[in-house]
C-alpha angles and dihedrals in degrees: 000000000000092000092051091053092048092049091049091050091049091050091050091050091051091052091049091050092049091049091049092049093053099045104039129065118192127224135017119315116257119241106213091201095056119118092244094052091048090050091049091050091050092050090049091052091050091049091051090049090056097249114147112240113208115219132199132007118336117250120244103218092197095057122116092245093054090049090051091048091050091051090050091050091050092050090047092052092047093052096047097261098317125109113193115203131185131024117335119248117254106218091199096056120115092245094052091048090051091048091051090052091050090049091050091051092049092049091049091051090049092051091048091050092050091050090050090051092050091048094054 
């Protein structure tokens, strides 16, 4: 009997949801004669006609930021697509030597582990 009651309740809820979907519309109604709707329609027509629609704020090519971006692009092109920033690494520093030693130890452990796995 419990299952029958649950099924009946679920069926009633489905009917309520369907009735609510049919009768209610969400949001504010759209006025097709509003300025915004006319502007959207005009933009859609231009897009269909193949006209490029510029979006956002226009770029000032003489601004400091644009100059900096151009310099970065030039450096990137000169270095083969890589822009290095910051202080260069000194391969002879104590820290770099220590890191190289740690890397060598890790590689040796990895090789030993791979050999143990092959031997098993």
